[in-house]
C-alpha positions as MATLAB code, in Angstrom:
seq = 'MEERSRVAPWAPPRAQLRLAELEAEVGGLGLDEVSRLVDAVLAEHRGRLDEDGVVLYAGTNTMSERARAAHEISLGCRPSMGWPGDKFQTGLEELDVLEVLAPLQIAALMGGEFAEVRLQSATLANLACYSAFTSPGDTIAVLAKTAGGHASHHARGAAGIRGLRVADLPYDAERLDVDHVALPAFLREHRPVLVVVGANLMLFPYDVARVRAACDEVGALLIYDASHVAGLIAGGRFQRPLDEGAHLVTMSTYMSFGGPPGAAVVTRDEDLARQVSAAAYPGLTANYDASRLAPLVLTSAEHAAGGSAYADRCVANAGALAAALNGEGFTVAAAHRGWTVSHHVAVDAATFGGGDEAARLLAEGGVYLSGVRLPGQPSGEPPRGLRIGTQEVTRRGFCPETMREVAILMRRLLIDGHAPAAVRRDAVALRRTIP';
ca = [
     212.169  -53.992  -56.693;
     215.171  -55.806  -55.237;
     214.404  -57.730  -52.048;
     216.154  -56.701  -48.862;
     217.040  -59.049  -46.058;
     215.065  -58.868  -42.806;
     217.953  -60.463  -40.887;
     220.571  -57.966  -42.018;
     219.321  -55.254  -44.405;
     222.742  -53.606  -44.059;
     224.611  -56.627  -45.497;
     226.473  -56.290  -48.833;
     224.606  -56.942  -52.119;
     225.913  -60.501  -52.639;
     224.780  -61.424  -49.097;
     221.403  -59.723  -49.569;
     220.499  -62.186  -52.308;
     221.389  -65.232  -50.259;
     219.787  -63.923  -47.059;
     216.514  -63.068  -48.779;
     216.419  -66.471  -50.487;
     216.903  -68.317  -47.191;
     214.443  -66.112  -45.308;
     211.755  -66.993  -47.852;
     212.509  -70.699  -47.389;
     212.718  -70.946  -43.601;
     210.379  -68.248  -42.297;
     207.380  -69.473  -40.272;
     208.436  -73.129  -39.903;
     206.977  -75.191  -37.070;
     208.878  -77.438  -34.640;
     208.724  -80.607  -36.731;
     209.758  -78.754  -39.880;
     212.638  -77.044  -38.075;
     213.769  -80.382  -36.678;
     213.823  -81.986  -40.108;
     215.621  -78.977  -41.599;
     218.293  -79.011  -38.906;
     218.886  -82.738  -39.426;
     219.243  -82.137  -43.160;
     221.659  -79.246  -42.659;
     223.864  -81.262  -40.328;
     223.882  -84.247  -42.681;
     224.784  -82.068  -45.642;
     227.634  -80.409  -43.737;
     229.053  -83.740  -42.630;
     228.862  -85.038  -46.182;
     230.362  -82.012  -47.892;
     233.210  -81.076  -45.546;
     233.795  -83.802  -42.956;
     233.506  -86.814  -45.283;
     233.992  -85.704  -48.882;
     235.649  -82.275  -48.938;
     239.296  -81.436  -49.445;
     239.395  -78.726  -46.770;
     242.402  -76.435  -47.126;
     240.941  -73.427  -45.352;
     243.639  -71.944  -43.126;
     241.241  -71.157  -40.278;
     239.770  -74.584  -39.591;
     240.530  -78.014  -38.195;
     238.824  -81.083  -36.804;
     239.222  -82.452  -33.301;
     240.558  -85.944  -32.732;
     238.045  -88.693  -32.015;
     239.163  -88.734  -28.383;
     238.629  -84.995  -27.983;
     235.262  -85.063  -29.774;
     234.052  -87.840  -27.493;
     234.910  -85.663  -24.471;
     232.782  -82.744  -25.650;
     230.030  -82.965  -23.028;
     227.482  -80.346  -23.978;
     225.830  -80.265  -20.544;
     229.000  -78.786  -19.037;
     228.392  -75.689  -21.128;
     225.027  -75.218  -19.434;
     226.534  -75.117  -15.947;
     227.511  -71.640  -14.776;
     231.035  -71.585  -13.359;
     231.957  -68.141  -11.999;
     235.114  -67.649   -9.961;
     238.107  -69.816   -9.100;
     237.991  -73.452   -7.983;
     237.330  -73.440   -4.235;
     235.814  -69.932   -4.318;
     232.868  -70.035   -6.721;
     229.399  -68.579   -6.669;
     228.005  -71.979   -7.713;
     228.191  -75.274   -5.839;
     228.475  -78.835   -7.095;
     231.221  -78.149   -9.626;
     234.116  -79.979   -7.995;
     234.688  -82.188  -11.058;
     234.804  -79.114  -13.299;
     237.498  -77.663  -11.033;
     239.829  -80.435  -12.255;
     239.473  -79.278  -15.865;
     239.807  -75.617  -14.922;
     243.211  -76.394  -13.424;
     244.402  -78.904  -16.035;
     243.686  -76.698  -19.051;
     245.781  -73.647  -18.119;
     248.643  -75.785  -16.827;
     248.799  -77.735  -20.084;
     248.389  -74.746  -22.421;
     251.041  -72.736  -20.559;
     253.525  -75.619  -20.719;
     252.961  -76.283  -24.400;
     253.415  -72.640  -25.361;
     256.484  -72.132  -23.182;
     254.744  -69.964  -20.579;
     253.933  -70.020  -16.878;
     250.331  -68.741  -16.905;
     247.422  -69.251  -19.307;
     243.949  -67.721  -19.376;
     241.663  -70.206  -21.142;
     238.106  -68.975  -20.471;
     237.862  -66.679  -23.501;
     235.638  -67.815  -26.349;
     237.712  -66.576  -29.289;
     241.132  -65.176  -30.174;
     239.471  -61.837  -30.922;
     238.343  -61.746  -27.273;
     241.835  -62.788  -26.198;
     243.213  -59.757  -28.024;
     240.491  -57.547  -26.560;
     241.376  -58.841  -23.078;
     244.948  -57.667  -23.638;
     243.781  -54.296  -24.939;
     241.512  -53.942  -21.919;
     244.248  -54.935  -19.492;
     247.086  -52.812  -20.815;
     245.644  -49.800  -22.661;
     243.231  -46.930  -22.133;
     240.975  -45.462  -24.804;
     243.003  -43.085  -26.968;
     246.249  -45.051  -26.596;
     248.160  -46.171  -29.676;
     248.929  -49.763  -30.618;
     251.185  -50.758  -33.521;
     250.141  -53.732  -35.638;
     250.760  -55.346  -38.995;
     248.828  -53.631  -41.783;
     245.933  -55.429  -43.403;
     248.098  -55.772  -46.515;
     250.630  -57.640  -44.345;
     247.981  -59.980  -42.982;
     247.046  -58.072  -39.857;
     243.879  -59.517  -38.384;
     240.649  -57.542  -38.029;
     240.923  -57.763  -34.224;
     244.171  -55.786  -34.452;
     242.565  -52.937  -36.356;
     240.115  -50.102  -35.785;
     237.183  -51.913  -37.376;
     237.608  -54.734  -34.864;
     238.471  -55.144  -31.201;
     241.019  -52.311  -31.197;
     238.354  -49.906  -32.326;
     235.923  -51.167  -29.688;
     238.542  -50.310  -27.072;
     238.898  -46.840  -28.657;
     242.516  -47.287  -29.626;
     244.523  -45.488  -32.271;
     246.103  -48.006  -34.631;
     249.404  -47.430  -36.419;
     250.634  -49.866  -39.101;
     254.081  -51.281  -38.431;
     256.681  -50.748  -41.151;
     256.791  -53.934  -43.191;
     259.265  -55.551  -45.557;
     257.137  -57.371  -48.122;
     260.206  -58.977  -49.688;
     261.252  -60.584  -46.401;
     257.679  -61.067  -45.142;
     258.664  -59.550  -41.796;
     258.645  -56.293  -39.935;
     261.020  -53.698  -41.454;
     263.575  -53.783  -38.660;
     265.598  -50.898  -40.050;
     262.616  -48.553  -39.918;
     261.073  -49.983  -36.743;
     262.974  -48.086  -33.987;
     262.274  -44.646  -35.451;
     258.650  -45.615  -36.088;
     258.158  -46.666  -32.464;
     259.798  -43.495  -31.165;
     257.424  -41.447  -33.323;
     254.178  -43.253  -32.423;
     254.957  -44.410  -28.866;
     252.581  -47.387  -28.879;
     251.575  -49.017  -25.634;
     251.315  -52.397  -27.361;
     252.973  -53.880  -30.441;
     251.170  -56.839  -32.034;
     252.729  -59.248  -34.547;
     251.048  -62.282  -36.070;
     248.862  -62.454  -39.145;
     246.316  -64.432  -41.102;
     249.074  -65.619  -43.421;
     252.301  -66.774  -41.748;
     254.702  -68.420  -44.162;
     257.866  -67.661  -42.183;
     258.731  -66.771  -38.569;
     259.076  -63.166  -37.438;
     262.303  -61.928  -35.876;
     260.641  -61.572  -32.502;
     263.861  -60.809  -30.640;
     264.534  -57.725  -32.781;
     260.980  -56.502  -32.368;
     261.253  -56.960  -28.587;
     264.509  -55.023  -28.456;
     262.866  -52.101  -30.274;
     259.809  -52.325  -27.984;
     262.017  -52.118  -24.891;
     263.382  -48.794  -26.076;
     259.923  -47.203  -25.869;
     258.447  -49.283  -23.072;
     255.916  -51.127  -25.274;
     254.571  -54.593  -24.544;
     254.934  -57.123  -27.335;
     252.008  -59.453  -28.148;
     252.442  -62.363  -30.556;
     249.113  -63.459  -32.027;
     249.694  -67.170  -32.610;
     246.154  -67.978  -33.660;
     247.187  -69.651  -36.922;
     250.435  -71.268  -35.765;
     249.656  -72.368  -32.187;
     249.713  -76.029  -33.193;
     253.184  -75.677  -34.678;
     254.427  -73.816  -31.598;
     252.938  -76.500  -29.359;
     254.895  -79.051  -31.368;
     258.146  -77.133  -30.927;
     258.219  -75.967  -34.539;
     258.108  -72.700  -36.500;
     259.228  -70.511  -33.564;
     258.869  -70.104  -29.787;
     257.699  -66.510  -29.334;
     257.930  -66.398  -25.522;
     261.463  -67.758  -25.689;
     262.325  -65.082  -28.236;
     260.986  -62.164  -26.201;
     257.223  -61.759  -26.640;
     255.560  -60.613  -23.420;
     252.311  -62.380  -24.236;
     250.968  -64.900  -26.743;
     247.331  -64.894  -27.807;
     246.039  -67.953  -29.639;
     243.100  -69.792  -31.053;
     242.530  -73.275  -29.650;
     241.287  -74.731  -32.931;
     242.928  -73.834  -36.293;
     246.322  -75.564  -36.271;
     245.959  -76.416  -32.565;
     243.056  -78.677  -33.408;
     241.016  -78.327  -30.236;
     237.555  -76.869  -29.622;
     236.657  -73.286  -30.601;
     238.055  -70.815  -28.100;
     241.242  -69.025  -27.138;
     244.015  -68.585  -24.614;
     246.451  -65.885  -23.502;
     249.835  -67.133  -22.300;
     252.666  -65.316  -20.551;
     255.587  -65.864  -18.180;
     254.922  -62.687  -16.233;
     252.672  -63.087  -13.182;
     251.616  -59.445  -13.123;
     250.658  -59.469  -16.790;
     248.761  -62.712  -16.251;
     246.870  -61.240  -13.304;
     245.763  -58.246  -15.394;
     244.629  -60.436  -18.314;
     242.748  -62.663  -15.910;
     240.851  -59.681  -14.462;
     240.015  -58.510  -17.968;
     238.745  -61.980  -18.888;
     236.693  -62.420  -15.707;
     234.723  -60.484  -14.677;
     235.599  -58.071  -17.503;
     234.674  -59.958  -20.686;
     233.049  -63.108  -19.348;
     230.777  -64.175  -16.543;
     229.605  -67.671  -17.355;
     231.557  -69.259  -20.199;
     231.293  -72.438  -22.246;
     232.935  -74.911  -19.893;
     232.175  -77.779  -22.297;
     235.284  -76.623  -24.186;
     237.599  -77.629  -21.358;
     237.559  -81.430  -21.609;
     238.344  -81.544  -25.330;
     240.899  -78.765  -24.849;
     242.621  -80.748  -22.101;
     242.727  -83.865  -24.266;
     243.960  -81.972  -27.322;
     246.714  -80.426  -25.208;
     247.701  -83.833  -23.891;
     247.822  -85.138  -27.456;
     250.181  -82.322  -28.430;
     252.385  -83.055  -25.421;
     252.538  -86.729  -26.416;
     253.051  -86.366  -30.165;
     252.589  -82.779  -31.273;
     256.012  -82.502  -32.857;
     255.201  -85.292  -35.327;
     251.855  -83.649  -36.192;
     253.548  -80.270  -36.707;
     256.201  -81.878  -38.898;
     253.535  -83.530  -41.043;
     251.692  -80.216  -41.461;
     254.892  -78.499  -42.576;
     255.900  -81.362  -44.880;
     252.471  -81.348  -46.526;
     252.623  -77.577  -47.054;
     256.066  -77.846  -48.641;
     254.936  -80.707  -50.876;
     251.794  -78.839  -51.939;
     253.739  -75.650  -52.716;
     256.206  -77.591  -54.860;
     253.410  -79.457  -56.641;
     251.421  -76.288  -57.312;
     254.543  -74.669  -58.723;
     255.083  -77.694  -60.960;
     251.470  -77.541  -62.168;
     251.901  -73.950  -63.392;
     250.720  -71.864  -60.409;
     252.556  -68.808  -59.140;
     253.289  -69.713  -55.520;
     254.141  -66.758  -53.294;
     257.553  -66.347  -51.677;
     259.367  -68.541  -54.209;
     262.573  -66.638  -53.452;
     262.420  -67.982  -49.882;
     261.316  -71.532  -50.676;
     257.551  -70.831  -50.492;
     256.927  -71.718  -46.813;
     258.273  -73.213  -43.604;
     254.862  -73.348  -41.923;
     251.578  -75.097  -42.695;
     250.485  -72.165  -44.866;
     250.887  -71.777  -48.631;
     249.860  -68.728  -50.716;
     249.153  -68.658  -54.443;
     248.855  -65.571  -56.640;
     245.409  -65.901  -58.229;
     245.366  -62.652  -60.215;
     245.038  -64.506  -63.527;
     241.988  -66.412  -62.197;
     239.955  -63.332  -61.300;
     241.513  -62.840  -57.850;
     241.490  -64.875  -54.659;
     237.783  -64.725  -53.814;
     236.622  -65.664  -57.314;
     239.173  -68.492  -57.569;
     238.115  -69.807  -54.137;
     234.465  -69.940  -55.214;
     235.351  -71.932  -58.349;
     237.506  -74.342  -56.304;
     234.619  -74.871  -53.892;
     232.384  -75.939  -56.785;
     234.981  -78.640  -57.448;
     235.159  -79.849  -53.837;
     238.315  -77.993  -52.754;
     237.713  -75.473  -49.983;
     239.979  -72.549  -49.107;
     239.823  -68.727  -49.107;
     241.146  -65.633  -50.767;
     243.782  -63.507  -49.095;
     245.641  -60.259  -49.676;
     249.205  -61.042  -50.631;
     252.003  -59.136  -48.893;
     252.860  -56.074  -50.937;
     249.432  -55.735  -52.551;
     248.281  -52.124  -52.912;
     245.944  -51.045  -50.127;
     242.271  -51.274  -51.122;
     242.838  -53.819  -53.859;
     240.662  -56.964  -53.562;
     242.416  -60.107  -52.304;
     244.693  -61.329  -55.040;
     245.869  -64.555  -53.478;
     244.659  -67.930  -52.309;
     245.459  -68.936  -48.719;
     245.965  -72.624  -48.052;
     246.372  -74.416  -44.720;
     247.315  -78.078  -44.412;
     246.369  -78.603  -40.768;
     242.988  -80.311  -41.314;
     243.954  -82.494  -44.247;
     247.030  -83.564  -42.268;
     244.864  -84.645  -39.341;
     242.607  -86.469  -41.777;
     245.521  -88.506  -43.113;
     246.801  -86.644  -46.196;
     250.502  -87.075  -46.861;
     252.987  -85.370  -49.260;
     252.091  -87.809  -52.059;
     248.383  -86.908  -51.689;
     249.200  -83.211  -51.953;
     250.330  -83.748  -55.567;
     246.827  -85.040  -56.322;
     245.324  -81.950  -54.655;
     247.491  -79.691  -56.838;
     246.215  -81.500  -59.932;
     242.614  -80.966  -58.867;
     243.317  -77.239  -58.465;
     245.048  -77.079  -61.850;
     242.128  -78.770  -63.580;
     239.700  -76.240  -62.103;
     241.680  -73.004  -62.430;
     244.085  -73.557  -65.323;
     242.568  -76.279  -67.503;
     238.970  -75.080  -67.088;
     237.488  -78.522  -66.452;
     233.820  -78.722  -65.408;
     233.592  -78.392  -61.605;
     231.142  -81.306  -61.345;
     233.660  -83.679  -62.923;
     236.482  -82.447  -60.710;
     234.258  -82.693  -57.660;
     233.700  -86.403  -58.310;
     237.449  -86.924  -58.383;
     237.947  -84.806  -55.260;
     235.391  -86.945  -53.397;
     237.078  -90.112  -54.675;
     240.464  -88.866  -53.476;
     239.085  -87.967  -50.068;
     237.465  -91.382  -49.699;
     240.729  -93.230  -50.398;
     242.162  -91.793  -47.180;
     241.118  -93.404  -43.869;
];
């Protein structure tokens, strides 16, 4: 009889096997055994990803040494409820400084006036906007899953928790943008309260100004989910969504931004900011992890001082990797548009068993990324593509010349069929040549 997980008996079959295996190994351990196990887990993680891995996952990054050093865990154990000068708790005057610095810096970097920074994830940032501006039963219009729309935009995520009806925006898979010809009639038909653009794969900017013009005709607010591209926006690259007409920007504070886990909502409109703030506190948070603030402040200051150079390196590395992958025989998405102008690259992995299967094989060889649905894929089809982000390897010192070596590692694993163990040795060697 097949074992079922005690942690999550509802998990899918592949997860059931792994969960049951781990439950058998770790169940009933005492304090000393747990301590040794935790030490081993942390050491293994540092070795695999931080020191030896070629990490191309689009949803990750590493903080700078300065920001990591400022991550004071004890701050996260101090409740901080209310505004500086009017809090329930006393003795937090030094934390007040960070609670003022962080929103000022984030707002300035993203081209806004106001920033809510207490939310723990971009999903909660989106939910704060849904809570502030919609009522259950309202309609929001978002990019379809096949166009990269995030789970938090859809009914199975935060939008569903709010009880919203979700309508998929018309999409032009050839241009990798909203279908602007069809958009006005679509909005008149569905009358959404919110329109959300931004996706888990962003190779090219959206025409935000045209979307905003169509939104104005029906009175919809426009949210730009910048979770993946916030670091490029902070560096003045890719696009400036608030300049181009977005009412609000939601964002992750790690990914390309490179700060601690968490999120922000940025706007130029005081009334919108006030409503988001009320949704964030006391709506979605009471106490929050204030230990995020110091590294967030330092990361923001680093972007202000040199973020454009970092953004340029991310984009240059993505372009170099796309060109190298194309030269090594891969089918790189969006060739007709020059592959990418962001830090993202997408590869069609259909001939390698699809994106998820190809990602697992690459991981065995020390290259870490994920599968993704490519724009224009039929709905319900498993992810066909590989999604690559250059933000972490850029921060770790990779340059365009290094990206050619990365493309060769990927070719050896997926096209040449080399043994993953042999490729992994070379991936580790490559990683260790870079300071």
